[in-house]
C-alpha positions in Angstrom: 134.5 106.2 74.3 132.9 103.4 76.3 129.2 103.6 76.8 127.8 104.0 80.3 126.2 100.7 81.3 123.3 100.7 83.8 121.7 97.6 85.3 118.2 98.5 86.4 117.2 95.1 87.5 114.7 94.5 84.7 114.0 90.9 84.1 112.4 89.2 81.1 110.1 86.4 82.3 109.2 83.8 79.6 105.6 82.7 79.7 104.3 79.2 78.7 100.7 78.4 78.6 99.8 74.7 78.3 103.4 73.9 77.4 103.6 76.4 74.6 105.8 79.5 74.7 103.6 82.6 74.3 106.0 85.4 74.9 107.7 87.3 77.7 106.7 89.9 80.3 109.0 92.3 81.9 109.3 92.9 85.6 111.6 95.0 87.8 111.4 94.2 91.5 113.9 97.1 92.1 111.6 99.7 90.5 109.4 101.3 93.1 106.8 102.3 90.5 106.6 98.7 89.2 106.2 97.3 92.7 103.5 99.9 93.5 101.5 98.9 90.4 102.0 95.2 91.2 100.8 95.4 94.8 97.9 97.7 93.8 96.8 95.3 91.1 97.2 92.3 93.4 95.1 94.1 96.1 92.5 95.1 93.6 92.2 91.5 92.3 92.0 90.1 95.9 89.2 92.6 96.8 87.3 91.8 93.6 87.4 88.1 94.3 86.3 88.6 97.9 83.5 90.9 97.0 81.9 88.4 94.6 82.0 85.3 96.9 78.5 84.2 97.5 76.6 81.0 98.4 73.6 81.9 96.3 73.4 80.7 92.8 72.4 83.4 90.3 70.7 82.4 87.1 73.1 81.0 84.6 73.1 84.0 82.3 73.9 86.4 85.2 76.6 84.0 86.4 78.3 84.0 83.0 78.1 87.8 82.7 79.6 88.1 86.2 82.5 85.7 85.4 83.3 87.5 82.1 83.3 90.8 84.0 85.6 89.6 86.7 87.9 88.1 84.0 88.0 91.4 82.1 88.8 93.2 85.4 91.6 90.9 86.2 93.2 91.2 82.8 93.0 95.0 83.0 94.7 94.9 86.4 97.5 92.6 85.1 98.0 94.8 82.1 98.2 97.8 84.4 100.9 96.1 86.5 102.9 94.4 83.7 102.2 96.5 80.6 99.7 96.4 77.8 99.3 92.9 76.3 100.7 91.0 79.3 97.4 89.3 80.1 97.0 88.2 76.5 100.6 86.7 76.6 99.8 84.9 79.8 96.2 83.8 79.3 95.4 84.0 75.6 91.7 84.0 75.0 90.8 81.9 78.0 88.0 83.2 80.2 88.6 81.3 83.5 85.5 80.0 85.2 87.2 79.6 88.6 90.0 82.3 88.1 92.7 79.6 88.7 94.9 80.9 85.9 95.2 84.3 87.6 96.0 82.7 90.9 98.7 80.6 89.2 100.1 83.7 87.6 100.3 85.8 90.7 101.7 83.0 92.8 104.5 82.4 90.3 105.3 86.1 89.9 105.4 86.4 93.7 108.0 83.7 93.9 110.2 85.8 91.6 109.5 89.2 93.0 109.6 88.6 96.8 113.3 87.3 97.1 114.5 90.1 94.8 112.5 92.7 96.7 113.7 91.5 100.1 117.3 91.5 98.8 117.0 95.0 97.6 115.4 96.3 100.8 118.0 94.6 103.0 120.6 97.0 101.6 118.8 99.9 103.3 117.8 98.3 106.6 120.4 99.1 109.3 121.9 96.0 110.8 120.5 96.9 114.2 116.9 96.7 112.8 117.3 93.4 111.0 115.8 90.3 112.7 118.4 88.2 114.5 119.9 85.3 112.5 118.7 82.0 113.7 121.3 79.8 115.2 121.2 76.1 115.6 120.7 74.9 119.0 123.3 72.4 120.1 122.1 68.8 120.1 121.7 67.1 123.4 123.6 63.8 123.5 
């Protein structure tokens, strides 16, 4: 008997840090629960970064503690969205001073997720509700 084969849309994304392969993370843009975790984590990270923007310079010890705390929070949110250990695969032991590694990660994941999500959603949007296709205007000669 042939097995039942199911394609869930799960994708293995290889991760390289500084040119070295560090492993893979799994995403599934077609899984509502994954997408919910992803957008919740992304929102939490954005809110955390916004809430800690300041023009005042705390003393250096407080500054380092704040940065380590924000890094730990970001790693926890990324592990929440992508599974335990995902942040270690992506970032290793780096504690980012400017949080650039997290922004790089989210931007690159978004480039993978958004087209797949849009494609999946288009199946369920009635044609009458889809935005009109752009047509080229004829050139004037």
